[in-house]
N, C-alpha and C positions, 0 to 999 in steps of 0.2 A: 504493500500499500503506500507507494512513493507520494502519493496526494495527500497522506495525513500528516499535519503539522503537529510535530510532537510538543512544540511550545503551548499547544493548547491544554496540555495535561501537566501543569507545573505541580500539581498535588499527588499524581500517581503516575506509575508508568504507562505509557502510551499503550493502547490495545494492540493486539496483534491482528484482530480483525474485528469488523462492526456488523455482524450478521443478525444479532439479536436485535428487537426493536427498541429495548430499553438502551441498549449501548449507542445506537442511531440517534436516539433523541437526546442522549448525554451530549453527543458529538454535537448536534445542532445547536443544543444550548450554548456550549462553549464557543462554538464558531460565530455564532450570531453576537454574542457578548463581547468578543474581541473584536469582530468587524464593527461594531457600534462605537467602539472606542477609537477606531482609526487604523487597527491592524488588519490589513487587507488580506484575504486569502489569496494563495497561488491559484493561478488559472487552473492547473489540474484539479484542485479542491472543488472550484466551482463547477467545472465540467462534471465531475463526480456526484456533487448533491442535486444537480439538475436531473441527473438520471431517474427513470420512475421507479426505481428500486427504493427510492428516499422518500417518495410521496406520503406513505403512512406515517414517517417519523416526522415529517414537516407538519402534517395536519394534527398530530397529537401532541407536538410539543408546546404550542399556545404561549409563545412569548409576546404577550399583546403589547409590552412597552419597548419592543425592539424594531428598528426601522428594517433591518437585515432580514427579520423573521418575515415581516410582510412582502418584501421582495422575493423571498423563497416561496411563500405562498403564491405568489403571482406567477412566478416561473412554473409553478407546477399546476397552474390552472385551478388552484383552489378556490372556494367563494371567499371575498375578503372578509375580514373580521375588524371590530372596531380598535383602533389604535389608541392605547391607554398613556402613553408617553406624554411629556409636555411638548408643546408646538411653540416656539419662539415668536414672539409679537410680530416681527417682521415678515414672518411667512403667513401666520394667521390673518393678518390685518392686509395682506398683499392683494389688492382688487384685481391683479392679472391672474390669480390662483383661483377665482370664483368660478 
């Protein structure tokens, strides 16, 4: 799994595989958390998590405060969920975004 970024696992050894749904959900949570803080994933990782095999993990994860999570939902064609994070005023009040 050359696409797996070991830096996403500072607290435990990186897994050898991510075949179980629980392991995939944990990876999605770690990936989105890092991505939201500006740690961009490698292209190979993006290609991997966009595969249909990840759809159930993305749908189950429910990181409603994560920008990256909502992007993953869109990529997988999942219905949108409410975003529960804060929206900066300069975006919220931008008339061009209505």
